[in-house]
N, C-alpha and C positions, 0 to 999 in steps of 0.2 A: 504494500500500500504506500501511497505517496506521503511525504512529510507534510505536517500541518501548514508549513509556510507556503507562501506564494512561490510558484516556479516561473521565473521570467521566460518569455518566449525565446530570447536569444541564448539563454543558458540551458543546456541539456534538453533541447527541444524533443529529442527522441524519447527521453524518459517521460516527459509530460504527455506526449501523444500516445505512448504505449501503456499508460496507467489504466488498469482495468476499470477502476471506479470512474475515470473520465469517460472511457468508452461506453460505460453503462449509462452515464448521464446523456451522452450523445444519442444513444438508442431511445431514451425516454423523451428527449426533445423531438426526435423523429416521430415517435408514437403519438405525441401530443399534436404534432402538425397533421398527421394522418387522420386524427379523430374528426377533423372537419369533413372528410370525405367518406368515412366509414361509420358514421353515426355515433361517435364518441366511445365506442368499445375499446379502441386502442389507447385512448386517454385513461380509461379505467385500468387497463393492463399496465400502463406506465406508472400510475400512482401506486399500484400494488407492488411493482418492482421497487419503487422508492421506499415504501414502508418496510419491505422485506430486507433490503440492503442498507437501510439507514444506520444500523449499528456498525456495519463494516466500514462506513465512510466517516464515522464520527471523528471529529478533531483532525480532519484532512482538509485540503483546499477545495475538495469537491462537495463537502457537506452543505455549503450555502446554496449550491445548485439544486441539491435534492430538496432542501426546504423551499426554495423558490418554485420548483416544479409541483410540490405538494400544495403549496398555497395557490398557485395558478389553477390547479385542477379544482380545488374545493370552491374557490371564489367564482371560477367560471361556471361550475355546476350550479351554484346558488343563483347567480344572475340569469343563467339559462332557464332554470325552473321558474323564476319570477317572470321572465320574458314570455315563456310559453303560457303560463297561467293568465297573464294579462294580454295575451295576443288577440283576444276577441275585441279588445279596444285598441285603438291605434298605438297607444304608448308601448305596448308589448313588443311591437315590431322594432321600435327605436331602441328598446332595451336589448333585444336580440342582436341588432346591428352593432350597438356599442360594445356589447359583450364580445362579439366576434372580433372586432377591431382590437379590443383590449387583449384578448387571448393571443392574437397574432403578434402584437407588440411584445408581450411577455415571452413568448416562445423565441422570437428573433433576438430580443435583447439578451436573454439568458444564453442562447446558443453562441452569440457573438462574444459574450463575456467568457464563456467556457473556452472558446477557441483562443482567446487572448490569455488564458490562465488566470483570470480574475474572477472575483465573486460578483454575481449580479447585484446591482444596487438600485 
């Protein structure tokens, strides 16, 4: 497992890229992205992976990504449910659109931070 400190992109790039925890975080970001096209089931699989492997990444540089992904899933689910429940009135469609934009933003921001070896902020 990787050291808890930040691994700069310039130093030991191979070690950072081959870190199994980092690669697992990449897989979860991909699963979250695919959830838009596959009805959310891949997002559920991703958050299950996050919870199962959370103890393995504790105190590493990848842990903030796992927490980011878990928070993204649950808040996205909450706002999606609110949007669906209120979709019979116009406001629900705006909530769903805003949720989709927010989810895309979180997935992209987290993946870019992971690629740079930084925690998502």
